[in-house]
C-alpha positions in Angstrom: -5.7 -25.2 4.8 -9.3 -24.3 5.0 -11.4 -22.6 2.3 -13.2 -19.4 3.6 -15.9 -17.5 1.6 -15.3 -13.8 1.7 -17.6 -10.8 1.6 -17.8 -10.5 -2.2 -18.6 -14.2 -2.7 -15.0 -15.2 -3.6 -13.0 -17.6 -1.5 -9.7 -17.4 0.2 -7.6 -19.9 2.2 -7.0 -19.8 6.0 -3.4 -20.7 6.8 -3.5 -22.3 10.3 0.3 -22.1 10.7 0.3 -18.3 10.1 -3.1 -17.7 11.6 -4.4 -15.6 8.9 -6.3 -15.8 5.6 -4.4 -15.2 2.2 -6.8 -12.4 1.3 -9.3 -10.0 2.9 -12.4 -11.5 4.5 -14.3 -8.5 3.2 -13.7 -9.7 -0.4 -10.7 -11.5 -1.8 -11.2 -10.6 -5.5 -12.5 -7.1 -4.6 -9.2 -6.4 -2.6 -7.0 -7.7 -5.4 -8.7 -5.5 -8.0 -8.7 -2.4 -5.8 -5.2 -2.6 -4.3 -3.1 -4.2 -6.9 -4.9 -3.7 -10.3 -6.6 -0.3 -9.9 -4.2 1.4 -7.5 -1.1 -0.3 -8.9 -1.2 -1.6 -12.4 -3.8 0.6 -14.0 -2.2 3.7 -12.3 1.2 2.9 -13.6 0.2 2.0 -17.1 -1.9 5.1 -17.5 0.8 7.3 -16.1 3.5 6.0 -18.3 1.5 4.8 -21.4 3.4 1.5 -21.3 3.1 -1.5 -23.6 5.6 -3.6 -21.6 5.6 -3.9 -17.9 7.6 -6.1 -15.4 5.9 -7.0 -12.1 7.3 -8.5 -9.0 4.8 -10.0 -6.5 5.9 -10.6 -2.9 3.6 -13.4 -1.7 2.3 -15.2 -4.8 0.0 -17.4 -2.8 -3.0 -18.5 -4.8 -2.1 -16.5 -7.9 -5.2 -14.3 -7.4 -3.3 -11.1 -8.3 -1.8 -12.8 -11.3 -5.1 -13.9 -12.7 -6.6 -10.4 -12.1 -3.5 -9.0 -14.0 -4.2 -11.3 -16.8 -7.9 -10.2 -16.9 -6.8 -6.6 -17.0 -4.2 -6.9 -19.8 -6.3 -9.2 -22.0 -7.1 -7.4 -25.3 -4.9 -4.5 -24.5 -1.7 -5.7 -26.2 0.3 -5.1 -23.1 3.2 -7.5 -22.5 3.8 -8.6 -18.9 6.9 -10.3 -17.4 5.7 -11.5 -14.0 7.8 -12.8 -11.2 6.2 -14.1 -8.0 8.0 -14.9 -4.8 6.5 -17.8 -2.8 8.3 -19.6 0.0 5.5 -22.3 0.3 3.8 -22.8 -3.0 0.3 -24.2 -3.0 -0.5 -27.4 -4.9 -2.2 -27.1 -8.3 -5.1 -29.2 -6.8 -5.8 -26.5 -4.1 -5.6 -23.7 -6.6 -8.1 -25.5 -8.9 -10.5 -25.8 -6.0 -10.5 -22.1 -4.9 -12.9 -21.0 -7.6 -11.2 -18.0 -9.1 -12.2 -19.3 -12.6 -15.5 -17.5 -12.0 -13.7 -14.1 -12.0 -11.6 -14.4 -15.2 -12.2 -15.7 -18.6 -12.1 -19.5 -19.3 -9.1 -19.0 -21.5 -7.1 -17.0 -18.9 -7.9 -19.5 -16.2 -7.0 -22.5 -18.3 -3.7 -20.8 -19.4 -2.9 -20.2 -15.7 -3.7 -23.7 -14.5 -1.9 -25.3 -17.5 1.3 -23.3 -16.9 1.3 -23.3 -13.1 3.6 -26.2 -12.3 6.0 -25.4 -15.0 6.2 -21.8 -13.8 7.4 -23.0 -10.4 10.6 -24.2 -12.2 11.2 -21.8 -15.1 9.8 -18.8 -16.9 6.7 -20.0 -18.6 4.7 -18.4 -21.4 1.1 -18.2 -20.1 -0.3 -16.5 -23.2 1.1 -14.6 -26.2 1.8 -11.5 -24.0 2.5 -12.9 -20.6 5.4 -14.7 -19.0 5.2 -16.1 -15.4 7.9 -17.4 -13.1 7.2 -18.3 -9.4 10.4 -18.4 -7.5 10.1 -21.0 -4.7 12.2 -19.1 -2.2 12.0 -17.0 0.8 12.1 -13.2 0.3 15.4 -12.8 2.0 17.0 -15.3 -0.4 15.4 -13.9 -3.6 17.8 -12.7 -6.3 17.2 -11.5 -9.8 19.0 -9.9 -12.6 15.8 -8.1 -13.5 14.4 -4.8 -12.1 10.7 -4.2 -12.0 8.3 -1.4 -12.8 5.7 -2.5 -10.3 5.8 -4.4 -6.9 2.7 -6.1 -5.6 3.6 -6.5 -1.9 1.1 -9.0 -0.7 2.7 -10.6 2.4 0.8 -11.7 5.4 0.1 -8.9 7.9 3.0 -7.7 10.1 1.3 -9.0 13.3 1.6 -12.5 11.9 4.8 -12.2 9.7 6.8 -9.3 11.1 10.0 -10.4 9.3 8.3 -9.6 5.9 7.8 -5.9 6.9 11.2 -5.3 8.6 13.6 -2.5 7.3 15.9 -5.2 6.0 13.1 -7.0 4.0 11.8 -3.7 2.5 15.3 -2.6 1.6 15.8 -6.0 -0.2 12.7 -5.5 -2.2 13.6 -1.9 -3.0 16.8 -3.1 -4.8 14.7 -4.6 -7.5 12.5 -1.6 -8.2 13.4 0.6 -11.2 13.7 4.4 -10.7 10.2 5.6 -11.1 8.8 2.2 -10.2 5.8 1.8 -8.0 5.3 -0.3 -4.8 1.7 -1.0 -3.6 0.4 -2.9 -0.7 -2.9 -3.2 1.2 -1.3 -1.9 4.4 -0.2 1.5 5.7 1.5 2.0 9.0 3.9 4.6 10.4 6.8 2.2 10.3 6.1 1.2 6.8 6.0 4.8 5.6 9.1 5.7 7.5 11.0 2.7 5.9 9.8 3.5 2.4 10.8 7.1 2.7 14.2 6.2 4.0 14.6 4.0 1.0 14.0 7.0 -1.3 10.3 6.4 -2.1 7.7 9.1 -2.3 4.7 8.1 -0.2 1.1 8.4 -1.1 -2.0 7.5 0.9 -4.6 5.9 -1.3 -8.1 4.8 -0.4 -8.1 1.3 1.0 -10.2 -1.7 -0.1 -13.3 -2.4 1.9 -12.4 -3.1 5.5 -9.4 -0.7 5.3 -9.5 3.0 5.3 -6.1 3.6 3.6 -3.4 1.8 1.7 0.1 2.6 0.6 1.5 3.5 -2.8 5.1 4.5 -3.1 7.2 5.6 -6.0 10.9 5.2 -6.2 13.0 8.4 -7.0 
């Protein structure tokens, strides 16, 4: 693993085995806020006036999207039940070195770091309003009794990890989305749109994060 500084000054990791960075080189934190927080979380909460939300993240990685979720919900009295799927969890030591503490409050960062290893084994209370469980499994093997309001789909790009974007993989994710639930991802392709439509989702093209013209937001019927 190699640390890479991105366009907004935040860091990401380059995964040599996959051949891709975990986040956009144009700005890791910037992408997370735009794609998953603004276009996903804020959109869904504003639309439904929720105080409780369940979130599934496909590709937990460094936990950047989780820490930005914590930053968004802090002080809003919104309860979050957050499940991340991660086939190859990073060590706590690597996460501590990536520098995302500069982009959230000290309290949020310390809560995340303190609970990270436990969350790899069981549902862990990160703060008074937030639970986290990181399921150490491949997407195809993921199972849960829960259904989710919101899916952050943050897998590596299809060119590097095509199995994550297959019709079968997307259908598996769709099983865990509540009616009316929202799926957001940084990508948008013809194949992705067709797959999501076939699964009963309404497709929206949203403005992409810097470096991408558009992204996908899909709502389950």
